C-alpha positions as CSV (number, residue, x, y, z in Angstrom):
1,X,19.0,21.4,19.6
2,X,18.7,17.7,20.5
3,X,17.0,15.8,17.6
4,X,13.6,14.5,18.6
5,X,13.2,10.8,17.8
6,X,9.9,9.9,16.2
7,X,8.8,7.6,13.4
8,X,5.8,7.5,11.1
9,X,5.1,4.0,9.8
10,X,3.0,2.8,6.9
11,X,2.9,-0.9,6.8
12,X,1.9,-2.1,3.4
13,X,1.5,-5.7,2.3
14,X,4.1,-5.1,-0.5
15,X,6.2,-2.3,0.9
16,X,7.0,-0.9,4.3
17,X,7.5,2.9,4.5
18,X,9.1,4.5,7.6
19,X,9.6,8.3,8.1
20,X,12.3,9.3,10.6
21,X,11.9,12.8,12.1
22,X,15.5,13.0,13.4
23,X,17.0,13.0,9.9
24,X,13.9,13.8,7.8
25,X,14.2,10.7,5.7
26,X,11.9,8.0,4.3
27,X,12.9,4.4,4.1
28,X,11.0,2.2,1.6
29,X,11.7,-1.5,1.6
30,X,9.8,-4.6,0.5
31,X,7.7,-6.0,3.4
32,X,9.3,-9.4,3.1
33,X,11.3,-11.8,5.2
34,X,13.3,-14.9,4.2
35,X,13.5,-17.6,6.9
36,X,16.0,-20.4,6.7
37,X,15.2,-23.8,8.2
38,X,12.1,-22.4,9.9
39,X,14.0,-20.3,12.4
40,X,17.0,-18.2,11.1
41,X,16.5,-14.9,9.4
42,X,18.3,-15.3,6.1
43,X,17.3,-11.9,4.5
44,X,14.7,-9.2,4.8
45,X,13.3,-6.2,2.8
46,X,14.5,-5.7,-0.7
47,X,17.1,-8.5,-0.5
48,X,14.4,-11.0,0.5
49,X,12.3,-9.8,-2.5
50,X,15.3,-10.5,-4.8
51,X,15.2,-14.1,-3.8
52,X,11.4,-14.5,-4.1
53,X,10.3,-17.3,-6.5
54,X,14.0,-18.3,-6.7
55,X,14.8,-19.7,-3.2
56,X,15.4,-23.4,-2.4
57,X,12.9,-25.4,-0.3
58,X,14.7,-24.7,3.1
59,X,14.3,-20.9,2.7
60,X,10.7,-19.6,3.1
61,X,10.0,-16.1,1.9
62,X,6.8,-14.5,3.0
63,X,4.8,-11.2,3.5
64,X,3.9,-11.0,7.2
65,X,1.0,-8.7,6.3
66,X,-2.1,-9.8,4.4
67,X,-5.2,-7.8,3.3
68,X,-4.0,-4.8,5.3
69,X,-3.8,-6.7,8.6
70,X,-0.9,-8.5,10.4
71,X,-1.0,-12.2,9.6
72,X,2.4,-13.1,11.1
73,X,3.1,-11.0,14.2
74,X,6.5,-12.6,15.1
75,X,8.1,-11.9,11.7
76,X,6.5,-8.5,11.5
77,X,8.1,-7.6,14.8
78,X,11.5,-8.8,13.5
79,X,11.1,-6.7,10.4
80,X,10.1,-3.5,12.3
81,X,13.1,-4.0,14.6
82,X,15.5,-4.6,11.7
83,X,14.3,-1.5,9.8
84,X,14.3,0.8,12.8
85,X,17.8,-0.4,13.7
86,X,18.9,0.3,10.1
87,X,17.5,3.8,10.2
88,X,19.1,4.6,13.6
89,X,22.4,3.0,12.5
90,X,22.0,0.4,15.2
91,X,21.7,2.9,18.1
92,X,18.1,2.6,19.1
93,X,16.9,5.7,21.0
94,X,13.6,6.0,22.9
95,X,11.1,7.3,20.3
96,X,7.5,8.1,19.6
97,X,5.8,5.9,17.0
98,X,2.9,6.9,14.8
99,X,1.4,4.1,12.8
100,X,-1.1,4.3,9.9
101,X,-4.0,1.8,10.1
102,X,-6.9,1.1,7.7
103,X,-10.2,2.4,8.9
104,X,-12.3,-0.6,8.0
105,X,-10.7,-3.1,10.3
106,X,-11.7,-4.4,13.7
107,X,-10.5,-3.0,17.1
108,X,-8.7,-6.3,17.7
109,X,-6.8,-5.9,14.4
110,X,-6.0,-2.2,15.2
111,X,-4.7,-3.3,18.6
112,X,-2.4,-5.8,16.8
113,X,-0.6,-2.8,15.2
114,X,-0.1,-1.3,18.7
115,X,1.1,-4.6,20.1
116,X,3.5,-5.0,17.2
117,X,5.4,-1.8,18.0
118,X,5.2,-2.5,21.8
119,X,6.6,-6.0,21.4
120,X,9.3,-5.2,18.7
121,X,11.7,-3.9,21.4
122,X,12.3,-0.6,19.6
123,X,12.2,1.5,22.8
124,X,8.7,3.0,22.1
125,X,7.9,5.9,24.4
126,X,4.5,6.6,22.9
127,X,2.4,4.7,20.3
128,X,-0.2,6.6,18.4
129,X,-2.4,5.5,15.4
130,X,-3.5,7.5,12.4
131,X,-6.3,6.5,10.0
132,X,-4.6,5.7,6.8
133,X,-7.0,7.7,4.6
134,X,-6.3,10.9,6.7
135,X,-2.6,10.4,6.3
136,X,-3.2,9.9,2.5
137,X,-5.0,13.2,2.3
138,X,-2.2,15.1,4.2
139,X,0.4,13.4,2.0
140,X,-1.4,14.8,-1.1
141,X,-1.4,18.3,0.4
142,X,-5.1,18.3,1.1
143,X,-6.1,20.3,4.2
144,X,-8.0,17.4,5.8
145,X,-9.0,19.5,8.9
146,X,-11.5,21.8,7.1
147,X,-15.1,21.0,6.5
148,X,-15.0,20.1,2.8
149,X,-15.6,16.5,1.7
150,X,-12.7,14.7,0.1
151,X,-12.9,11.4,-1.7
152,X,-9.6,9.4,-1.4
153,X,-9.1,6.0,-3.2
154,X,-5.9,4.2,-2.1
155,X,-5.1,1.2,-4.2
156,X,-2.6,-1.0,-2.5
157,X,-1.1,-4.4,-3.1
158,X,-3.8,-6.5,-1.4
159,X,-6.6,-4.0,-0.7
160,X,-8.3,-0.8,-1.9
161,X,-9.6,1.7,0.6
162,X,-12.2,4.2,-0.5
163,X,-12.8,7.0,2.0
164,X,-14.6,10.2,2.4
165,X,-12.8,12.7,4.7
166,X,-14.0,15.8,6.4
167,X,-12.9,17.8,9.5
168,X,-9.9,15.6,10.1
169,X,-11.9,12.4,10.3
170,X,-13.5,9.8,8.2
171,X,-17.2,10.1,7.3
172,X,-17.4,6.8,5.3
173,X,-14.9,4.1,4.4
174,X,-14.9,0.8,2.6
175,X,-12.0,-1.7,2.4
176,X,-12.1,-4.2,-0.4
177,X,-9.8,-7.1,-1.1
178,X,-8.8,-6.0,-4.6
179,X,-5.4,-4.5,-5.4
180,X,-2.1,-4.8,-7.3
181,X,-1.8,-8.5,-6.4
182,X,-5.2,-9.3,-8.0
183,X,-4.0,-7.4,-11.1
184,X,-0.9,-9.5,-11.3
185,X,-2.8,-12.7,-10.9
186,X,-5.2,-11.7,-13.7
187,X,-2.3,-11.2,-16.0
188,X,-0.8,-14.6,-15.1
189,X,-4.1,-16.4,-15.7
190,X,-4.6,-14.6,-19.1
191,X,-1.1,-15.5,-20.3
192,X,-1.6,-19.1,-19.2
193,X,-5.0,-19.3,-20.9
194,X,-4.0,-17.7,-24.2
195,X,-0.4,-18.9,-24.6
196,X,-0.1,-22.1,-22.4
197,X,2.7,-20.1,-20.7
198,X,3.4,-20.1,-17.0
199,X,5.0,-16.8,-15.8
200,X,6.1,-15.7,-12.3
201,X,4.5,-13.0,-10.2
202,X,7.4,-10.6,-10.6
203,X,7.1,-11.0,-14.4
204,X,3.3,-10.2,-14.2
205,X,4.1,-7.2,-12.0
206,X,6.7,-6.0,-14.6
207,X,4.1,-6.2,-17.4
208,X,1.5,-4.2,-15.3
209,X,4.0,-1.4,-14.5
210,X,5.3,-1.1,-18.1
211,X,1.8,-1.2,-19.7
212,X,1.6,2.6,-20.3
213,X,5.1,2.8,-21.8
214,X,4.5,-0.2,-24.1
215,X,1.3,1.2,-25.4
216,X,3.0,4.5,-26.3
217,X,5.7,2.6,-28.2
218,X,3.1,0.3,-29.8
219,X,4.9,-2.8,-28.6
220,X,3.9,-5.9,-26.7
221,X,5.5,-7.1,-23.5
222,X,8.3,-9.6,-23.9
223,X,8.1,-12.3,-21.2
224,X,10.0,-15.4,-20.3
225,X,8.2,-18.4,-18.8
226,X,7.6,-22.1,-19.0
227,X,5.6,-23.6,-21.9
228,X,3.0,-25.9,-20.2
229,X,2.8,-28.2,-23.3
230,X,6.5,-28.9,-23.8
231,X,7.7,-28.0,-20.3
232,X,10.6,-25.9,-21.6
233,X,11.5,-22.2,-20.9
234,X,10.4,-19.9,-23.8
235,X,10.1,-16.3,-24.8
236,X,6.8,-14.8,-25.9
237,X,5.4,-11.4,-26.8
238,X,2.2,-10.6,-25.0
239,X,-0.1,-7.9,-26.7
240,X,-1.1,-5.0,-24.4
241,X,-4.8,-5.5,-25.5
242,X,-4.8,-8.9,-23.7
243,X,-3.5,-7.3,-20.5
244,X,-6.0,-4.4,-20.7
245,X,-9.0,-6.8,-21.1
246,X,-8.0,-9.1,-18.2
247,X,-7.6,-6.1,-15.8
248,X,-10.9,-4.5,-16.6
249,X,-12.9,-6.8,-14.3
250,X,-10.8,-5.7,-11.3
251,X,-10.9,-2.1,-12.3
252,X,-14.7,-2.3,-12.4
253,X,-14.8,-3.9,-8.9
254,X,-13.0,-0.8,-7.5
255,X,-15.2,1.6,-9.5
256,X,-18.3,-0.1,-8.1
257,X,-17.0,0.4,-4.5
258,X,-16.4,4.1,-5.3
259,X,-20.0,4.4,-6.6
260,X,-21.4,2.7,-3.4
261,X,-19.6,5.2,-1.2
262,X,-20.8,8.1,-3.4
263,X,-24.4,6.9,-3.1
264,X,-24.1,6.9,0.7
265,X,-22.4,10.4,0.9
266,X,-24.4,13.2,2.5
267,X,-25.5,15.8,-0.2
268,X,-23.3,18.7,1.1
269,X,-20.2,16.5,1.0
270,X,-21.2,15.2,-2.4
271,X,-21.2,18.7,-3.7
272,X,-17.6,19.2,-2.5
273,X,-16.5,16.0,-4.1
274,X,-18.2,17.0,-7.4
275,X,-16.1,20.3,-7.3
276,X,-12.8,18.7,-6.3
277,X,-13.0,15.3,-7.9
278,X,-11.5,12.0,-6.7
279,X,-8.0,11.6,-5.4
280,X,-6.2,8.5,-6.5
281,X,-3.2,7.1,-4.7
282,X,-1.5,3.9,-3.7
283,X,1.2,1.9,-5.6
284,X,-1.3,0.2,-7.9
285,X,-3.3,3.3,-8.8
286,X,-1.0,4.2,-11.7
287,X,-1.9,1.2,-13.9
288,X,-2.6,2.4,-17.4
289,X,-6.3,3.4,-18.2
290,X,-7.5,3.1,-14.6
291,X,-7.8,6.9,-14.1
292,X,-9.7,7.3,-17.4
293,X,-12.1,4.5,-16.5
294,X,-12.9,6.2,-13.1
295,X,-13.5,9.5,-14.9
296,X,-15.8,7.9,-17.5
297,X,-17.8,5.9,-14.9
298,X,-18.3,8.6,-12.3
299,X,-18.0,11.8,-14.3
300,X,-15.6,13.1,-11.6
301,X,-12.3,14.8,-12.2
302,X,-9.4,12.5,-11.2
303,X,-6.5,13.8,-9.3
304,X,-3.4,11.5,-9.4
305,X,-1.0,11.6,-6.4
306,X,2.5,12.9,-7.3
307,X,4.1,10.1,-5.2
308,X,1.4,7.5,-4.9
309,X,3.4,4.9,-3.1
310,X,4.5,7.4,-0.5
311,X,1.4,9.5,0.1
312,X,0.6,7.8,3.5
313,X,4.1,8.2,4.9
314,X,4.4,11.8,3.6
315,X,1.2,12.5,5.5
316,X,2.7,10.9,8.6
317,X,5.7,13.2,8.1
318,X,3.4,16.2,8.1
319,X,1.8,15.0,11.3
320,X,5.1,14.7,13.1
321,X,6.5,18.0,11.8
322,X,3.3,20.2,12.2
323,X,1.6,20.5,15.6
324,X,-1.5,21.7,13.8
325,X,-2.1,18.1,12.6
326,X,-1.1,16.2,15.8
327,X,-4.8,16.0,16.7
328,X,-5.6,13.5,13.9
329,X,-3.5,10.9,15.8
330,X,-5.0,9.0,18.7
331,X,-4.0,6.4,21.3
332,X,-5.9,3.1,21.3
333,X,-8.3,2.9,24.1
334,X,-7.0,1.3,27.3
335,X,-3.5,1.4,26.0
336,X,-2.4,4.8,27.3
337,X,-0.1,7.2,25.5
């Protein structure tokens, strides 16, 4: 049988995830590009991330995606072409593209996702879009096509999307600009305030990810940075209690959004959500104590995704493999299939 070429794409601000139907594989790379002298591509993906905060002035490293929407279409097109070429080992074949988009963005912003694939020169036969929250649900093995209400909270790098799903569609959705990046910034500010210490974004991200393990061991986080007072590099131990207290404000912002959506949920769907609980996913959803706080604040059971960073792209894989779920994908009006 001739392999059918189709890709499911989840464009995240921090990571890009691409599922390839032909070889049933998932590519996960940093959504970053390094441009040398304003024109030449110096590096992309994980190798660009390695250089982040370390590159000289003539190399600019950026995320072409901001707050869930495309901020730099030219570099995003370059990245998509590079990654699709990598997956297909340089032999681009005509393929169908399914792309996950946030619900709470404008039609113009959605169209930008369509244009991105069309203009990236990746031989797109058909371009379809899937609501991100629906793909999330499928990726967590929830049957999104039945009539029960499902509450999905996807905490990404720049944004958090809170959605109620039912019958293969989205009943309510809210996108807020709080995510992993805000958590990292809060850690950096707290360390600067308490210790007169400047740390990089990668260091803050490392503290955030290791928080749970450090608490189990009863240790603080060892960090390296620059002392603002003397201007020299130093090593410090940061207590986990400081990290927890600085993250709380952002956790509460997300929990408030969950409550707003719950207050607007029709009673019958609310009953389903009470029975099944809330589904937490997204790369930043695993931060220590967040799930407990959601449980305490809402009284709902919290279901954590097994593979939180991949739940959208796993859902895209199900859509491509199972004809039963093809109907959740749609073409953008006026753009044809």
